[in-house]
DRENMAR-171796 format. One line per field, with one value per atom (N, C-alpha, C): chain; atom name; residue in three letters; x, y, z. Coordinates in steps of 0.2 Angstrom, whole numbers. Atoms other than C-alpha are relative to their C-alpha. Example, Ala and Ser with C-alpha at 12.3 -4.5 7.8 and 13.67 -1.06 7.14 Angstrom:
// residues 2
chain <- c(A	A	A	A	A	A)
name <- c(N	CA	C	N	CA	C)
resn <- c(ALA	ALA	ALA	SER	SER	SER)
east <- c(4	62	4	-4	68	-4)
north <- c(-6	-22	6	-6	-5	5)
up <- c(0	39	0	-1	36	3)
// end
This chain:
// residues 172
chain <- c(A	A	A	A	A	A	A	A	A	A	A	A	A	A	A	A	A	A	A	A	A	A	A	A	A	A	A	A	A	A	A	A	A	A	A	A	A	A	A	A	A	A	A	A	A	A	A	A	A	A	A	A	A	A	A	A	A	A	A	A	A	A	A	A	A	A	A	A	A	A	A	A	A	A	A	A	A	A	A	A	A	A	A	A	A	A	A	A	A	A	A	A	A	A	A	A	A	A	A	A	A	A	A	A	A	A	A	A	A	A	A	A	A	A	A	A	A	A	A	A	A	A	A	A	A	A	A	A	A	A	A	A	A	A	A	A	A	A	A	A	A	A	A	A	A	A	A	A	A	A	A	A	A	A	A	A	A	A	A	A	A	A	A	A	A	A	A	A	A	A	A	A	A	A	A	A	A	A	A	A	A	A	A	A	A	A	A	A	A	A	A	A	A	A	A	A	A	A	A	A	A	A	A	A	A	A	A	A	A	A	A	A	A	A	A	A	A	A	A	A	A	A	A	A	A	A	A	A	A	A	A	A	A	A	A	A	A	A	A	A	A	A	A	A	A	A	A	A	A	A	A	A	A	A	A	A	A	A	A	A	A	A	A	A	A	A	A	A	A	A	A	A	A	A	A	A	A	A	A	A	A	A	A	A	A	A	A	A	A	A	A	A	A	A	A	A	A	A	A	A	A	A	A	A	A	A	A	A	A	A	A	A	A	A	A	A	A	A	A	A	A	A	A	A	A	A	A	A	A	A	A	A	A	A	A	A	A	A	A	A	A	A	A	A	A	A	A	A	A	A	A	A	A	A	A	A	A	A	A	A	A	A	A	A	A	A	A	A	A	A	A	A	A	A	A	A	A	A	A	A	A	A	A	A	A	A	A	A	A	A	A	A	A	A	A	A	A	A	A	A	A	A	A	A	A	A	A	A	A	A	A	A	A	A	A	A	A	A	A	A	A	A	A	A	A	A	A	A	A	A	A	A	A	A	A	A	A	A	A	A	A	A	A	A	A	A	A	A	A	A	A	A	A	A	A	A	A	A	A	A	A	A	A	A	A	A	A	A	A	A	A	A	A	A	A	A	A	A	A	A	A	A	A	A	A	A	A	A	A	A	A	A	A	A	A	A	A	A	A	A	A	A	A	A	A	A	A	A	A	A	A	A	A	A	A	A)
name <- c(N	CA	C	N	CA	C	N	CA	C	N	CA	C	N	CA	C	N	CA	C	N	CA	C	N	CA	C	N	CA	C	N	CA	C	N	CA	C	N	CA	C	N	CA	C	N	CA	C	N	CA	C	N	CA	C	N	CA	C	N	CA	C	N	CA	C	N	CA	C	N	CA	C	N	CA	C	N	CA	C	N	CA	C	N	CA	C	N	CA	C	N	CA	C	N	CA	C	N	CA	C	N	CA	C	N	CA	C	N	CA	C	N	CA	C	N	CA	C	N	CA	C	N	CA	C	N	CA	C	N	CA	C	N	CA	C	N	CA	C	N	CA	C	N	CA	C	N	CA	C	N	CA	C	N	CA	C	N	CA	C	N	CA	C	N	CA	C	N	CA	C	N	CA	C	N	CA	C	N	CA	C	N	CA	C	N	CA	C	N	CA	C	N	CA	C	N	CA	C	N	CA	C	N	CA	C	N	CA	C	N	CA	C	N	CA	C	N	CA	C	N	CA	C	N	CA	C	N	CA	C	N	CA	C	N	CA	C	N	CA	C	N	CA	C	N	CA	C	N	CA	C	N	CA	C	N	CA	C	N	CA	C	N	CA	C	N	CA	C	N	CA	C	N	CA	C	N	CA	C	N	CA	C	N	CA	C	N	CA	C	N	CA	C	N	CA	C	N	CA	C	N	CA	C	N	CA	C	N	CA	C	N	CA	C	N	CA	C	N	CA	C	N	CA	C	N	CA	C	N	CA	C	N	CA	C	N	CA	C	N	CA	C	N	CA	C	N	CA	C	N	CA	C	N	CA	C	N	CA	C	N	CA	C	N	CA	C	N	CA	C	N	CA	C	N	CA	C	N	CA	C	N	CA	C	N	CA	C	N	CA	C	N	CA	C	N	CA	C	N	CA	C	N	CA	C	N	CA	C	N	CA	C	N	CA	C	N	CA	C	N	CA	C	N	CA	C	N	CA	C	N	CA	C	N	CA	C	N	CA	C	N	CA	C	N	CA	C	N	CA	C	N	CA	C	N	CA	C	N	CA	C	N	CA	C	N	CA	C	N	CA	C	N	CA	C	N	CA	C	N	CA	C	N	CA	C	N	CA	C	N	CA	C	N	CA	C	N	CA	C	N	CA	C	N	CA	C	N	CA	C	N	CA	C	N	CA	C	N	CA	C	N	CA	C	N	CA	C	N	CA	C	N	CA	C	N	CA	C	N	CA	C	N	CA	C	N	CA	C	N	CA	C	N	CA	C	N	CA	C	N	CA	C	N	CA	C	N	CA	C	N	CA	C	N	CA	C	N	CA	C	N	CA	C	N	CA	C	N	CA	C	N	CA	C	N	CA	C	N	CA	C)
resn <- c(MET	MET	MET	THR	THR	THR	THR	THR	THR	THR	THR	THR	ALA	ALA	ALA	ALA	ALA	ALA	GLY	GLY	GLY	THR	THR	THR	LYS	LYS	LYS	SER	SER	SER	PRO	PRO	PRO	GLY	GLY	GLY	PRO	PRO	PRO	GLY	GLY	GLY	ALA	ALA	ALA	ALA	ALA	ALA	ARG	ARG	ARG	ALA	ALA	ALA	ALA	ALA	ALA	VAL	VAL	VAL	ASN	ASN	ASN	ALA	ALA	ALA	VAL	VAL	VAL	LEU	LEU	LEU	ARG	ARG	ARG	VAL	VAL	VAL	PRO	PRO	PRO	PRO	PRO	PRO	ALA	ALA	ALA	THR	THR	THR	HIS	HIS	HIS	ALA	ALA	ALA	GLU	GLU	GLU	ALA	ALA	ALA	ALA	ALA	ALA	ALA	ALA	ALA	HIS	HIS	HIS	PHE	PHE	PHE	TRP	TRP	TRP	ALA	ALA	ALA	SER	SER	SER	LEU	LEU	LEU	ALA	ALA	ALA	PHE	PHE	PHE	HIS	HIS	HIS	ALA	ALA	ALA	ASP	ASP	ASP	VAL	VAL	VAL	SER	SER	SER	ASP	ASP	ASP	VAL	VAL	VAL	ALA	ALA	ALA	ALA	ALA	ALA	ALA	ALA	ALA	LEU	LEU	LEU	ALA	ALA	ALA	ASP	ASP	ASP	GLY	GLY	GLY	GLY	GLY	GLY	GLU	GLU	GLU	PRO	PRO	PRO	GLY	GLY	GLY	PHE	PHE	PHE	VAL	VAL	VAL	LEU	LEU	LEU	VAL	VAL	VAL	ASP	ASP	ASP	CYS	CYS	CYS	ARG	ARG	ARG	SER	SER	SER	THR	THR	THR	GLU	GLU	GLU	ALA	ALA	ALA	TRP	TRP	TRP	ASP	ASP	ASP	GLN	GLN	GLN	GLY	GLY	GLY	HIS	HIS	HIS	VAL	VAL	VAL	PRO	PRO	PRO	GLY	GLY	GLY	ALA	ALA	ALA	VAL	VAL	VAL	HIS	HIS	HIS	LEU	LEU	LEU	PRO	PRO	PRO	THR	THR	THR	ALA	ALA	ALA	LEU	LEU	LEU	VAL	VAL	VAL	PRO	PRO	PRO	GLU	GLU	GLU	GLN	GLN	GLN	ALA	ALA	ALA	PRO	PRO	PRO	ALA	ALA	ALA	LEU	LEU	LEU	LEU	LEU	LEU	ASP	ASP	ASP	ARG	ARG	ARG	SER	SER	SER	VAL	VAL	VAL	PRO	PRO	PRO	VAL	VAL	VAL	VAL	VAL	VAL	THR	THR	THR	TYR	TYR	TYR	CYS	CYS	CYS	TRP	TRP	TRP	GLY	GLY	GLY	PRO	PRO	PRO	GLY	GLY	GLY	CYS	CYS	CYS	ASN	ASN	ASN	GLY	GLY	GLY	ALA	ALA	ALA	THR	THR	THR	ARG	ARG	ARG	ALA	ALA	ALA	ALA	ALA	ALA	LEU	LEU	LEU	ALA	ALA	ALA	LEU	LEU	LEU	ALA	ALA	ALA	GLU	GLU	GLU	LEU	LEU	LEU	GLY	GLY	GLY	TYR	TYR	TYR	ARG	ARG	ARG	VAL	VAL	VAL	LYS	LYS	LYS	GLU	GLU	GLU	MET	MET	MET	LEU	LEU	LEU	GLY	GLY	GLY	GLY	GLY	GLY	PHE	PHE	PHE	GLU	GLU	GLU	TYR	TYR	TYR	TRP	TRP	TRP	ALA	ALA	ALA	ARG	ARG	ARG	GLU	GLU	GLU	GLY	GLY	GLY	PHE	PHE	PHE	ALA	ALA	ALA	TYR	TYR	TYR	GLU	GLU	GLU	THR	THR	THR	TRP	TRP	TRP	GLN	GLN	GLN	GLY	GLY	GLY	ALA	ALA	ALA	GLU	GLU	GLU	ARG	ARG	ARG	ARG	ARG	ARG	SER	SER	SER	PRO	PRO	PRO	ASP	ASP	ASP	PRO	PRO	PRO	LEU	LEU	LEU	THR	THR	THR	ALA	ALA	ALA	PRO	PRO	PRO	ALA	ALA	ALA	ALA	ALA	ALA	SER	SER	SER	GLY	GLY	GLY	ASP	ASP	ASP	CYS	CYS	CYS	GLY	GLY	GLY	CYS	CYS	CYS)
east <- c(-5	-126	5	-5	-110	3	-3	-101	8	-7	-83	4	-4	-69	0	0	-71	-7	7	-90	-4	5	-97	-3	4	-110	2	-1	-106	-4	4	-115	3	-3	-112	3	-4	-101	-4	3	-114	-6	5	-125	1	-1	-128	0	-1	-122	-4	4	-133	6	-5	-124	1	-2	-115	5	-5	-105	7	-7	-86	0	0	-89	-3	3	-100	1	-1	-93	3	-1	-85	-4	5	-98	4	-3	-94	1	0	-88	-6	5	-99	1	-2	-101	5	-5	-91	7	-6	-77	3	-2	-77	2	-2	-76	7	-7	-61	5	-5	-52	1	-1	-55	3	-4	-50	7	-7	-34	3	-3	-31	2	-2	-32	5	-6	-20	7	-6	-7	1	-1	-10	-3	2	-12	0	-1	-16	3	-4	-7	-3	3	-20	0	0	-21	7	-7	-2	2	-1	-1	-4	4	-15	4	-4	-5	6	-6	11	-1	1	3	-3	4	-6	4	-4	9	3	-3	12	3	-3	20	-5	5	11	-1	1	14	3	-3	24	6	-5	40	-1	1	38	7	-6	52	-1	0	56	6	-4	64	3	-3	70	7	-8	88	1	-2	97	-1	2	94	-7	8	75	-1	1	76	2	-2	85	-5	5	72	-6	6	59	-2	2	54	-5	4	41	4	-4	47	-1	0	52	1	-1	54	7	-6	68	2	-3	79	3	-3	82	-2	2	83	-1	3	75	6	-6	92	4	-4	99	-4	4	85	3	-3	93	6	-6	109	-1	1	103	-6	6	86	1	-1	91	3	-3	102	-5	5	88	-7	7	72	-1	2	64	-5	5	55	-6	6	42	-4	3	37	-2	2	26	4	-3	34	-5	4	25	5	-5	35	-3	3	33	6	-5	42	-3	2	38	-7	7	20	-3	4	7	3	-3	17	7	-6	32	-1	1	33	6	-5	48	-2	2	38	-3	3	30	6	-6	48	3	-3	54	-4	4	39	1	-1	42	7	-6	60	0	1	55	-4	4	42	4	-5	55	5	-5	66	-4	3	52	-4	4	44	-7	7	26	0	0	23	-6	5	11	3	-2	13	-4	4	8	-2	3	-3	1	-1	1	7	-7	19	1	-2	28	-4	4	19	-7	7	2	1	-2	10	0	-1	15	-6	6	0	-6	6	-12	2	-1	-3	4	-4	7	7	-7	23	5	-5	39	7	-7	58	4	-5	71	7	-7	90	0	0	85	-4	4	73	-7	7	54	-3	4	42	-7	7	23	-3	3	13	-8	8	-6	-2	3	-17	-2	3	-21	-7	8	-40	-2	1	-39	1	-2	-32	-2	2	-38	-5	4	-52	4	-4	-45	-2	2	-56	0	1	-59	6	-5	-44	-2	2	-55	-5	4	-62	-6	6	-75	0	0	-69	2)
north <- c(0	59	6	-6	69	-1	0	73	0	0	68	5	-5	78	-1	2	68	2	-2	74	-6	6	56	1	0	53	-6	5	43	1	-1	39	5	-5	52	-5	4	47	-5	4	40	-5	4	32	-7	7	14	-2	2	6	-7	6	-7	-5	5	-23	1	-1	-19	-4	4	-30	4	-3	-27	4	-4	-20	7	-6	-6	3	-3	-3	7	-7	12	1	-2	20	1	-2	22	7	-7	39	2	-3	51	-1	2	49	5	-5	65	-2	2	59	-6	6	42	2	-2	50	3	-3	61	-5	5	46	-4	4	35	3	-4	49	0	0	51	-6	6	33	-2	1	32	5	-5	47	-3	3	36	-7	7	19	-2	2	10	-8	8	-9	-3	4	-22	0	1	-24	7	-6	-5	2	-1	-4	-4	5	-19	3	-3	-11	6	-6	6	-2	2	-3	-3	4	-14	4	-5	1	1	-2	3	6	-7	21	1	-2	30	0	0	26	6	-6	43	-1	1	36	-5	5	26	-5	5	10	-2	1	7	-6	6	-10	2	-3	-5	-6	6	-23	-1	2	-30	-3	3	-36	-7	7	-54	-1	1	-51	2	-2	-41	-6	6	-56	-6	5	-68	1	-2	-58	7	-7	-41	2	-3	-31	2	-2	-29	8	-8	-10	3	-3	-7	3	-2	3	-3	3	-5	5	-5	6	-2	2	-2	6	-5	8	4	-3	11	5	-4	19	6	-5	31	7	-7	47	1	-2	45	-1	2	37	3	-3	44	6	-5	60	-1	3	51	-4	5	38	3	-2	48	7	-7	64	2	-3	74	2	-2	79	-6	6	61	-4	4	52	-7	6	37	-5	6	20	-5	4	10	-7	7	-9	-3	4	-21	-7	7	-40	-1	1	-39	3	-4	-34	-1	0	-40	3	-4	-29	8	-7	-10	3	-3	-7	5	-5	1	6	-6	13	4	-3	17	4	-3	20	6	-6	31	6	-5	41	4	-3	44	4	-4	49	6	-6	61	5	-5	69	3	-3	72	4	-4	80	-3	4	66	-1	2	63	-7	7	45	-3	5	31	-7	7	13	-5	5	-2	-5	5	-12	-7	7	-31	-1	1	-28	-6	5	-41	-7	6	-55	0	0	-50	1	0	-46	-7	7	-64	-4	4	-71	2	-1	-62	-2	3	-70	5	-4	-55	-2	2	-58	4	-4	-54	-3	1	-55	-3	2	-65	0	0	-67	-5	5	-82	2	-2	-73	1	-1	-70	-6	5	-80	3	-2	-80	-6	5	-90	0	0	-95	4	-4	-83	-4	3	-88	2	-2	-89	3	-4	-82	7	-7	-66	3	-3	-64	-5	5	-72	-4	4	-87	0	0	-86	7	-6	-68	5	-5	-59	7	-6	-45	-1	1	-44	4	-4	-31	6	-6	-18	6)
up <- c(5	128	0	1	126	-7	6	111	1	-1	109	-4	4	102	-8	8	85	-2	2	85	1	-1	89	7	-6	102	4	-4	117	7	-7	134	4	-6	148	5	-5	162	4	-5	173	-4	4	159	0	0	160	-8	7	144	-1	2	135	-2	3	130	-7	7	114	-2	3	103	-1	0	101	-6	7	83	2	-1	90	7	-7	107	-1	2	99	-6	5	88	-7	6	69	0	2	63	-3	4	55	-7	7	37	-3	2	34	3	-2	45	-3	4	36	-7	7	19	0	-1	25	1	-2	32	-6	6	17	-6	5	5	1	-1	14	0	1	14	-7	8	-5	-2	1	-5	2	-3	4	-2	2	-3	-7	7	-20	1	-1	-21	-6	5	-31	-7	7	-45	-3	3	-48	-3	2	-49	-6	6	-61	-6	6	-72	-3	3	-73	-3	3	-77	-7	6	-90	-6	5	-99	-6	5	-110	-1	0	-108	7	-7	-93	5	-6	-77	4	-4	-70	7	-6	-55	-1	0	-51	6	-5	-42	3	-3	-29	5	-4	-21	5	-5	-4	4	-4	1	-2	1	2	-7	6	-13	-1	0	-8	-2	1	-8	-7	7	-25	-4	5	-33	1	-1	-26	-4	4	-35	1	-1	-39	-6	5	-50	-6	6	-68	0	1	-70	6	-6	-52	1	-2	-45	6	-6	-32	4	-5	-17	7	-7	0	4	-5	14	3	-4	23	-5	5	7	-3	3	3	1	0	10	-4	4	1	-8	7	-16	-3	3	-19	-5	4	-26	-7	6	-39	-5	4	-44	-2	1	-43	-1	2	-50	5	-5	-36	-3	3	-48	-2	1	-51	6	-6	-38	1	-1	-30	3	-3	-25	3	-4	-12	1	-2	-9	4	-4	3	-1	0	7	-1	-1	12	5	-5	24	7	-7	39	1	0	35	-1	1	37	-4	4	26	-5	5	12	4	-4	26	2	-2	32	-6	6	14	-2	2	10	5	-5	26	-2	2	21	-6	6	4	1	-1	10	3	-4	22	-5	5	6	-5	5	-3	-6	6	-14	2	-1	-16	0	0	-11	2	-2	-9	1	-2	-2	-4	3	-12	5	-4	-1	-2	2	0	-2	2	-6	-5	4	-16	1	-1	-8	-4	4	-15	-7	8	-32	-2	2	-33	1	-2	-25	-5	5	-37	-7	7	-52	-5	5	-59	-1	2	-68	5	-4	-58	-3	2	-61	6	-5	-52	-3	3	-54	-5	5	-65	-6	6	-76	2	-2	-77	2	-3	-67	1	-1	-64	4	-4	-51	-2	1	-53	6	-6	-43	5	-6	-26	1	0	-25	6	-6	-8	0	1	-14	-7	6	-32	-3	3	-42	-6	4	-51	-8	6	-66	-4	4	-71	1	-1	-63	2	-2	-58	6	-6	-41	0	1	-46	5	-5	-33	-3)
// end
């Protein structure tokens, strides 16, 4: 056995490898490495239901929610109370729209889009503390939270593949 740079154990160069499934072909990280990784992940990400709960609390959520999509996408539907700041406009408009002392949470279309990541990077480079809302607007709507369009408020029934249809609480 040899120890890798990450501190995990792997067979030595000439060791015969036993048949291992694809999940365990690369061994799991140590518990300390895993804890550090997942702690860091939570420092960079928030999920849709946590954002919705913070916004619904009635008080100040302690962050500003930024929709970084185009005007057409914003008009199609956005989270109530979000600030519209398209990713390309972050460098020139963020200082006028956002307070650097208030954390920012960015979102874009959904998991298949990295616009929220690009907006978060641009904001971080300008000195903002920032997180990305996982799932984006797609999961906001799919989980049944109210949203606004150019025509007014809308809400869809929760998609049972993304949120519990009966309780609204996944228990996580």
